[in-house]
C-alpha positions as CSV (number, residue, x, y, z in Angstrom):
1,X,100.3,56.1,110.0
2,X,100.1,53.6,107.1
3,X,97.5,54.0,104.4
4,X,95.2,50.9,104.2
5,X,94.9,49.9,100.5
6,X,91.7,49.7,98.6
7,X,92.6,46.1,97.7
8,X,92.9,45.0,101.4
9,X,89.7,46.9,102.3
10,X,87.8,45.1,99.6
11,X,89.2,41.7,100.5
12,X,88.3,42.2,104.2
13,X,84.8,43.4,103.4
14,X,84.3,40.5,101.0
15,X,85.3,38.0,103.7
16,X,82.9,39.6,106.2
17,X,80.0,39.4,103.7
18,X,80.8,35.8,102.9
19,X,80.9,34.9,106.6
20,X,77.5,36.6,107.1
21,X,76.0,34.2,104.5
22,X,73.9,36.9,102.9
23,X,74.7,38.8,99.7
24,X,72.8,42.0,99.0
25,X,70.4,41.8,96.1
26,X,70.3,45.1,94.2
27,X,68.1,46.7,91.6
28,X,68.9,50.1,89.9
29,X,66.3,52.6,88.7
30,X,67.2,55.4,86.3
31,X,65.2,58.7,86.3
32,X,65.9,60.6,83.1
33,X,65.5,64.2,82.1
34,X,62.8,63.2,79.5
35,X,61.9,60.1,77.5
36,X,62.2,61.5,73.9
37,X,65.4,62.6,72.3
38,X,67.0,63.4,68.9
39,X,70.3,61.7,67.8
40,X,73.2,63.7,69.1
41,X,71.3,64.7,72.3
42,X,72.6,64.3,75.8
43,X,70.6,61.8,77.9
44,X,70.8,62.8,81.6
45,X,70.0,60.2,84.3
46,X,69.8,59.9,88.0
47,X,70.4,56.5,89.6
48,X,68.7,54.9,92.6
49,X,70.4,51.6,93.6
50,X,68.1,49.7,96.0
51,X,68.8,46.9,98.5
52,X,65.6,44.9,97.7
53,X,65.5,43.1,101.0
54,X,65.3,46.4,102.9
55,X,63.7,48.5,100.2
56,X,66.1,51.3,100.9
57,X,69.1,52.7,99.0
58,X,72.0,50.2,98.9
59,X,75.4,51.2,100.4
60,X,77.2,48.2,98.8
61,X,78.0,48.9,95.1
62,X,80.0,52.0,94.3
63,X,79.4,51.9,90.6
64,X,76.7,50.9,88.1
65,X,76.9,50.2,84.4
66,X,74.6,51.7,81.8
67,X,73.8,50.3,78.4
68,X,71.5,51.6,75.7
69,X,70.1,48.9,73.4
70,X,68.1,49.0,70.1
71,X,66.8,45.8,68.5
72,X,70.1,44.0,68.1
73,X,72.2,47.2,68.6
74,X,74.4,48.1,71.6
75,X,74.1,51.9,70.9
76,X,76.0,53.4,73.9
77,X,77.5,52.6,77.3
78,X,78.2,54.5,80.4
79,X,79.1,54.2,84.1
80,X,77.7,56.0,87.1
81,X,79.5,56.3,90.4
82,X,77.3,55.5,93.4
83,X,77.5,57.0,96.9
84,X,75.1,55.2,99.3
85,X,73.0,54.1,96.4
86,X,72.8,57.5,94.6
87,X,74.6,58.7,91.5
88,X,74.1,60.7,88.3
89,X,75.6,61.0,84.8
90,X,74.8,61.4,81.2
91,X,75.0,59.4,77.9
92,X,76.0,61.1,74.6
93,X,73.6,59.7,72.1
94,X,75.6,59.1,68.8
95,X,74.5,61.3,66.0
96,X,74.3,58.2,63.8
97,X,71.6,56.4,65.8
98,X,68.8,55.2,63.7
99,X,65.3,56.4,64.5
100,X,63.5,54.0,67.0
101,X,62.9,53.1,70.6
102,X,65.8,51.9,72.7
103,X,66.1,50.1,76.0
104,X,68.1,51.8,78.8
105,X,69.6,49.2,81.1
106,X,71.3,49.7,84.5
107,X,73.0,47.0,86.6
108,X,75.7,46.6,89.2
109,X,78.3,43.8,89.6
110,X,75.9,42.3,92.1
111,X,73.5,41.7,89.2
112,X,76.3,40.2,87.1
113,X,76.8,37.6,90.0
114,X,73.0,36.9,90.1
115,X,71.9,33.7,88.5
116,X,69.4,34.3,85.7
117,X,69.2,38.1,86.2
118,X,66.6,39.7,84.0
119,X,68.2,42.8,82.5
120,X,64.9,43.7,80.8
121,X,62.9,43.9,84.0
122,X,61.7,47.0,85.8
123,X,65.3,48.1,86.3
124,X,65.2,49.3,82.7
125,X,63.2,51.8,80.7
126,X,62.4,52.8,77.1
127,X,63.5,56.0,75.4
128,X,62.6,57.2,71.9
129,X,65.3,58.6,69.6
130,X,64.6,60.5,66.3
131,X,67.3,61.0,63.8
132,X,66.4,64.1,61.7
133,X,69.5,63.8,59.5
134,X,69.0,60.3,58.3
135,X,66.1,58.1,57.1
136,X,67.7,55.0,58.8
137,X,65.5,53.3,61.3
138,X,65.8,50.5,63.8
139,X,65.0,47.2,62.2
140,X,61.3,46.5,62.6
141,X,61.3,49.4,65.2
142,X,59.2,52.1,63.6
143,X,55.5,52.3,62.9
144,X,54.2,55.2,60.8
145,X,50.6,56.1,61.6
146,X,48.2,58.7,60.3
147,X,47.9,62.1,62.0
148,X,44.4,61.3,63.0
149,X,45.5,58.0,64.7
150,X,48.5,59.7,66.4
151,X,46.2,62.4,67.8
152,X,44.2,59.7,69.6
153,X,47.2,58.3,71.4
154,X,48.3,59.6,74.8
155,X,51.4,59.6,76.8
156,X,51.6,57.9,80.2
157,X,49.6,59.8,82.9
158,X,51.8,61.6,85.4
159,X,50.9,61.3,89.0
160,X,51.9,62.2,92.6
161,X,53.0,59.4,94.9
162,X,52.5,59.8,97.9
163,X,50.4,62.9,98.7
164,X,52.3,65.6,100.5
165,X,54.9,66.3,97.9
166,X,54.2,69.5,96.0
167,X,56.0,70.8,92.9
168,X,55.4,74.0,91.0
169,X,57.1,76.6,88.9
170,X,57.2,80.3,89.9
171,X,59.6,83.3,89.7
172,X,62.2,81.5,87.6
173,X,62.5,78.4,89.9
174,X,61.1,75.0,90.4
175,X,59.7,74.8,93.9
176,X,59.6,71.5,95.7
177,X,57.8,71.2,99.1
178,X,58.4,68.1,101.2
179,X,55.3,67.5,103.3
180,X,55.8,63.7,103.7
181,X,57.6,64.0,107.1
182,X,60.5,62.0,105.7
183,X,63.9,62.9,104.2
184,X,63.8,62.7,100.4
185,X,66.5,62.1,97.7
186,X,65.2,63.4,94.4
187,X,65.8,64.2,90.8
188,X,64.1,67.3,89.2
189,X,63.5,67.8,85.5
190,X,61.8,70.5,83.5
191,X,61.3,70.0,79.8
192,X,59.3,71.3,76.8
193,X,56.1,69.5,76.0
194,X,55.9,69.5,72.2
195,X,53.3,66.8,71.9
196,X,55.6,64.0,70.8
197,X,54.4,60.9,72.6
198,X,56.6,59.5,75.3
199,X,57.0,55.7,75.5
200,X,55.3,53.8,78.4
201,X,57.6,53.2,81.3
202,X,57.4,52.0,84.9
203,X,57.4,54.8,87.4
204,X,59.7,54.7,90.5
205,X,56.6,53.5,92.4
206,X,56.3,50.5,90.0
207,X,60.0,49.9,90.5
208,X,59.7,49.9,94.3
209,X,56.7,47.6,94.2
210,X,58.6,45.2,92.0
211,X,61.6,45.3,94.3
212,X,59.4,44.3,97.2
213,X,58.5,41.1,95.3
214,X,62.1,40.0,94.7
215,X,63.1,37.2,97.0
216,X,66.5,35.7,97.8
217,X,68.7,35.1,94.8
218,X,71.6,32.8,94.0
219,X,74.8,34.9,93.7
220,X,78.2,33.6,92.4
221,X,80.4,33.8,95.5
222,X,83.5,34.3,93.2
223,X,82.2,37.7,92.0
224,X,83.4,40.5,94.2
225,X,81.1,43.5,94.3
226,X,82.5,47.0,93.5
227,X,82.7,48.0,97.2
228,X,85.2,50.9,96.9
229,X,84.8,51.7,93.2
230,X,85.1,49.9,89.9
231,X,87.3,46.7,89.9
232,X,89.2,46.9,86.6
233,X,90.3,43.5,85.4
234,X,92.8,42.6,82.9
235,X,95.4,40.0,81.7
236,X,98.9,39.7,80.4
237,X,99.1,38.8,76.7
238,X,101.9,37.8,74.4
239,X,103.6,35.1,76.5
240,X,103.6,31.3,76.5
241,X,102.5,29.6,79.7
242,X,106.1,29.0,80.9
243,X,107.0,32.6,80.5
244,X,103.7,33.7,82.0
245,X,104.6,31.8,85.2
246,X,107.8,33.8,85.6
247,X,105.6,37.0,86.1
248,X,103.7,35.5,89.0
249,X,104.2,37.7,92.0
250,X,105.2,40.8,89.9
251,X,103.1,43.9,90.1
252,X,101.1,45.5,87.4
253,X,100.2,49.2,87.6
254,X,97.4,51.3,86.2
255,X,97.5,55.1,86.3
256,X,96.1,58.1,84.6
257,X,98.3,61.2,83.7
258,X,97.0,64.3,85.4
259,X,97.8,66.7,88.2
260,X,96.1,64.3,90.6
261,X,97.2,60.8,91.5
262,X,95.1,57.9,90.3
263,X,97.5,55.0,90.8
264,X,96.5,51.3,91.3
265,X,98.5,48.1,91.6
266,X,97.7,44.5,91.2
267,X,99.8,41.4,91.7
268,X,99.9,39.0,88.7
269,X,98.8,35.4,89.1
270,X,100.4,32.5,87.3
271,X,97.8,32.7,84.6
272,X,98.5,36.3,83.9
273,X,95.3,37.6,85.5
274,X,95.1,40.9,87.5
275,X,92.6,43.2,89.1
276,X,92.9,46.8,90.0
277,X,90.7,47.9,92.9
278,X,90.0,51.6,92.1
279,X,88.2,54.4,93.9
280,X,86.4,55.1,90.6
281,X,87.9,56.9,87.6
282,X,85.9,59.9,86.3
283,X,85.6,60.7,82.7
284,X,87.2,59.2,79.7
285,X,90.9,58.5,80.5
286,X,94.1,57.5,78.9
287,X,95.4,54.8,81.3
288,X,99.0,53.9,81.4
289,X,99.4,50.1,82.0
290,X,102.9,48.8,82.9
291,X,104.6,46.0,84.8
292,X,107.2,46.6,87.5
293,X,110.6,44.9,87.3
294,X,109.8,43.0,84.2
295,X,112.6,41.5,82.0
296,X,112.8,43.9,79.1
297,X,113.2,41.0,76.7
298,X,109.7,39.7,77.4
299,X,107.4,41.1,74.7
300,X,104.1,41.3,76.6
301,X,101.4,43.7,77.4
302,X,98.4,44.4,79.7
303,X,95.0,44.1,78.2
304,X,92.0,45.5,80.1
305,X,88.6,43.7,80.0
306,X,85.4,45.5,79.2
307,X,83.1,45.6,82.3
308,X,80.0,45.7,80.2
309,X,77.9,42.5,79.6
310,X,76.2,43.5,76.4
311,X,73.0,42.7,78.3
312,X,70.5,40.3,76.7
313,X,67.4,42.4,76.3
314,X,64.0,41.8,74.7
315,X,62.9,43.7,71.7
316,X,61.3,47.1,72.5
317,X,58.0,48.2,71.3
318,X,58.1,50.1,68.0
319,X,58.2,53.8,67.9
320,X,55.1,55.4,66.5
321,X,55.5,58.5,64.3
322,X,53.6,60.6,61.9
323,X,54.3,63.4,59.3
324,X,53.0,66.1,61.6
325,X,56.0,65.7,64.0
326,X,58.3,67.2,61.4
327,X,58.2,70.8,62.8
328,X,58.6,69.7,66.4
329,X,61.6,67.4,65.5
330,X,63.3,70.2,63.6
331,X,63.0,72.5,66.6
332,X,64.5,69.7,68.8
333,X,67.3,69.2,66.4
334,X,68.1,72.9,66.3
335,X,68.1,73.2,70.0
336,X,70.4,70.2,70.4
337,X,72.9,71.7,67.9
338,X,72.9,75.1,69.5
339,X,73.3,73.5,73.0
340,X,76.2,71.3,71.8
341,X,77.9,74.0,69.8
342,X,77.6,77.1,72.0
343,X,76.3,76.1,75.5
344,X,78.4,73.1,76.5
345,X,80.7,75.1,78.8
346,X,78.0,77.3,80.3
347,X,75.0,75.1,81.1
348,X,76.4,72.7,83.6
349,X,77.5,72.8,87.2
350,X,79.8,69.9,88.3
351,X,78.5,68.2,91.5
352,X,80.8,66.9,94.2
353,X,82.3,63.4,93.8
354,X,84.0,61.1,96.3
355,X,87.7,61.6,95.9
356,X,90.3,58.9,95.6
357,X,91.9,59.0,99.0
358,X,95.3,57.5,98.1
359,X,97.3,60.3,99.6
360,X,95.2,61.4,102.6
361,X,98.1,62.3,104.9
362,X,100.2,65.5,104.8
363,X,101.6,66.7,101.6
364,X,104.7,68.8,101.1
365,X,104.6,70.9,97.9
366,X,107.6,72.6,96.3
367,X,106.6,75.0,93.4
368,X,109.4,75.3,90.9
369,X,109.0,79.0,90.1
370,X,111.4,81.4,88.4
371,X,113.4,81.7,91.6
372,X,114.0,78.0,92.1
373,X,115.0,77.0,88.6
374,X,117.9,74.6,88.2
375,X,119.2,72.9,85.0
376,X,119.3,69.4,86.5
377,X,117.1,67.4,88.8
378,X,120.0,66.6,91.0
379,X,120.5,70.4,91.6
380,X,116.8,70.7,92.5
381,X,117.2,68.0,95.2
382,X,120.5,69.4,96.6
383,X,119.7,73.1,96.6
384,X,115.9,73.2,97.1
385,X,114.3,70.0,98.5
386,X,115.8,68.6,101.7
387,X,113.2,65.7,101.8
388,X,114.7,64.0,98.7
389,X,118.2,62.8,98.1
390,X,119.8,60.6,95.3
391,X,122.4,57.9,96.0
392,X,124.5,56.3,93.3
393,X,124.2,52.6,92.7
394,X,127.1,50.3,91.8
395,X,126.1,50.4,88.1
396,X,126.2,54.2,88.1
397,X,122.4,54.9,88.2
398,X,120.7,56.7,90.9
399,X,118.4,55.6,93.7
400,X,116.1,58.3,94.9
401,X,115.2,58.3,98.7
402,X,112.6,60.2,100.6
403,X,112.9,61.6,104.1
404,X,110.2,59.6,106.0
405,X,108.3,61.1,109.0
406,X,108.0,58.4,111.7
407,X,106.5,60.0,114.9
408,X,108.9,62.7,116.0
409,X,111.8,61.2,114.0
410,X,112.8,61.7,110.3
411,X,114.8,59.1,108.5
412,X,115.6,58.6,104.8
413,X,113.9,55.6,103.4
414,X,115.7,52.3,103.4
415,X,113.1,50.6,101.2
416,X,112.1,51.6,97.8
417,X,110.4,55.0,97.3
418,X,107.9,55.5,94.5
419,X,108.5,58.2,91.9
420,X,105.5,59.5,89.9
421,X,105.5,61.8,86.9
422,X,102.1,63.5,86.5
423,X,100.7,60.6,88.6
424,X,102.3,57.8,86.6
425,X,104.8,55.5,88.2
426,X,108.4,55.7,86.9
427,X,110.2,52.5,88.0
428,X,113.5,53.4,86.4
429,X,114.5,56.3,88.8
430,X,117.3,57.3,86.6
431,X,114.7,58.6,84.2
432,X,113.6,61.0,86.9
433,X,117.2,62.1,87.4
434,X,117.5,62.7,83.7
435,X,114.2,64.6,83.3
436,X,114.2,68.3,82.5
437,X,113.2,70.2,85.6
438,X,112.1,73.2,83.4
439,X,109.1,71.1,82.4
440,X,108.1,70.6,86.1
441,X,105.6,72.9,87.8
442,X,105.8,71.5,91.3
443,X,107.0,68.5,93.3
444,X,104.7,66.9,95.8
445,X,106.2,64.7,98.5
446,X,104.3,62.2,100.7
447,X,106.7,61.4,103.6
448,X,104.9,58.3,104.9
449,X,104.8,54.6,104.2
450,X,102.1,53.9,101.6
451,X,100.4,50.8,100.3
452,X,99.2,50.7,96.7
453,X,97.3,47.4,96.5
454,X,99.6,45.1,98.5
455,X,102.7,46.8,97.3
456,X,104.5,49.0,99.9
457,X,106.6,52.1,99.3
458,X,108.7,54.1,101.7
459,X,107.4,57.5,100.6
460,X,106.2,58.9,97.3
461,X,107.2,61.9,95.2
462,X,105.0,63.2,92.4
463,X,106.6,65.4,89.8
464,X,103.7,67.5,88.2
465,X,104.5,69.1,84.9
466,X,102.9,72.2,83.5
467,X,101.0,70.2,80.8
468,X,100.0,67.3,83.1
469,X,100.6,64.8,80.3
470,X,104.2,63.6,80.8
471,X,105.8,65.8,78.1
472,X,109.1,64.5,76.6
473,X,108.9,61.3,78.6
474,X,109.5,57.9,76.9
475,X,108.0,54.7,78.3
476,X,109.5,51.3,78.3
477,X,108.7,48.7,75.6
478,X,106.2,46.9,77.7
479,X,104.1,49.9,78.7
480,X,100.8,50.5,77.0
481,X,98.4,53.4,76.8
482,X,94.7,52.3,76.8
483,X,91.6,54.4,76.4
484,X,89.2,53.7,79.3
485,X,85.7,54.9,79.9
486,X,85.4,56.1,83.4
487,X,82.3,57.0,85.5
488,X,80.3,60.0,84.2
489,X,80.8,63.1,86.3
490,X,77.5,64.1,88.0
491,X,76.3,67.5,86.8
492,X,73.3,69.8,87.2
493,X,71.9,71.8,84.3
494,X,70.2,75.1,85.2
495,X,71.4,77.4,82.4
496,X,72.2,80.1,84.9
497,X,75.2,81.2,82.9
498,X,73.1,82.0,79.9
499,X,72.2,85.3,81.5
500,X,75.7,86.4,80.7
501,X,75.4,85.3,77.0
502,X,72.4,87.2,75.6
503,X,73.9,86.8,72.1
504,X,73.2,83.1,72.0
505,X,69.6,81.9,71.3
506,X,68.3,79.4,73.9
507,X,66.2,76.7,72.4
508,X,66.9,73.9,74.9
509,X,64.3,71.2,75.2
510,X,65.4,70.2,78.8
511,X,65.6,73.6,80.5
512,X,66.4,72.3,84.0
513,X,67.9,69.1,85.4
514,X,69.2,68.4,88.9
515,X,69.9,64.7,89.6
516,X,70.9,64.7,93.3
517,X,68.7,66.8,95.6
518,X,68.2,66.0,99.3
519,X,65.1,67.6,100.9
520,X,64.7,67.5,104.6
521,X,61.2,66.8,106.2
522,X,59.1,69.9,106.0
523,X,61.7,71.8,103.8
524,X,61.1,73.7,100.6
525,X,63.7,74.0,97.9
526,X,63.8,76.4,95.0
527,X,65.8,75.1,92.0
528,X,66.8,78.0,89.6
529,X,65.3,77.4,86.2
530,X,65.9,79.9,83.3
531,X,63.2,79.7,80.6
532,X,64.3,79.5,77.0
533,X,63.6,82.1,74.3
534,X,60.5,80.3,72.9
535,X,57.0,80.0,74.4
536,X,55.1,76.8,75.1
537,X,54.0,74.3,77.7
538,X,56.6,72.8,80.1
539,X,56.5,69.7,82.3
540,X,58.0,69.5,85.8
541,X,58.8,66.1,87.1
542,X,60.2,65.2,90.5
543,X,61.2,61.5,91.3
544,X,62.9,59.9,94.2
545,X,62.9,57.8,97.3
546,X,62.5,58.7,101.0
547,X,64.9,57.5,103.6
548,X,62.7,54.5,104.3
549,X,62.4,53.6,100.6
550,X,58.9,55.1,100.0
551,X,58.7,56.2,96.3
552,X,57.9,59.7,95.4
553,X,56.8,61.1,92.0
554,X,55.3,64.5,91.5
555,X,54.5,66.2,88.3
556,X,52.9,69.4,87.1
557,X,52.8,71.7,84.0
558,X,52.9,75.4,83.3
559,X,52.6,77.5,80.2
560,X,54.6,80.5,79.0
561,X,52.6,82.6,76.4
């Protein structure tokens, strides 16, 4: 059975949408763990991407883009993978951020295609950031007031929408009771209330009401939504137009070195443009970009384009502060430093993600343990792996073939097989023959015909090394390693592992965060929540949407004395 490529699936889906005459209009709301941070903090968010025509979560876009803006500053960027309109991630706030208010913006490729899209609308929110190590402030972004005036100011009132959703804290857990009669998708946050004012922001109810007022929009038909994952675009540089045209029809490849296989292909057009239809890359990656079958005398490279628009946003309201905040900010800074220094590996639980299904069919794995060690790769094939053989070409190099499974028959491939080293394509198969098998932990064989983009291969073999980073391998002159920001991995933060580390003081400000909770009608969920070592007042906030798009926001408070 042949694997349908992500590229073909995206093209077919794009054609169907175009024929339907309607393009989905999306808006993305971000629920955050809190609204006030210190520079160096982690900002946790939960994304709700809505089809405004239906008012329900959108199944169209599989990734959204996040930007944090100050007045004239693009402070941080991120990406969040979406599954049926829901996703989660985090931004690392730079330790050098000036004190001030910042605009947090979320958008999808559908918004990029929308004529006159307002990035500063209700699909954005304001967060406050204090830098306790620097006196630098956002330009015209801070207003110092007296303690007396600050005491008269209030944070936005929390509320419950609709009635029937109850949230409370008891016995070391956040308890959420769904009495709405509808399935809910929620985020849950518990954070310390230290009397620092939060900026005024729209709630998810305000967001839903605004979505209901959005009518049909004009969308650029040439912009393809990220149906299957992020579409990474790039171009060939370093060639004149005549030389560029000689690359038309060649294939460019993008891959990431690891024990998994993230491999994507794109044909090159006559202008040197290319597009990789990915299933979403998670985390910051080193991407290997290379061109198959290129003349080695051509001195050219692949450059990847940034997907971020550097959104035009209006100035945010100034942050108000007073001298009496010093003690609370010092506590926040201390908690942030302890968390980043000691708790980074113990606080968080990774949540499931949608895997890249490039190799969904059967896999044959050969571990190269102490009993199957050979000094050359040819000996490995001859003595240990019957599914691979090497044939000598007329020039003396080797062509590696894979035994293909076709129904009840098995035949060695007549077309080209693809060789991968730690998930990275190796087009010169002689390099695989010359590679040291003592560096290889296992060989994974996929004995079917596979499509990568529109490129077809008769079988694939992946040589996975112990280090998973292509040790002692040398690329060709046209290959390039590019740092790429992938989608943030969704995580929950409960601090459960802290029970095993009584030697570490716990001064977290956010003490519980779960971004992706599904609650059935009538169900009650208890989310574990370990309290920190200090006393005080804590706020519990639950936000989300029901299956029919009804907004939900519940909040309560409790004190530990």
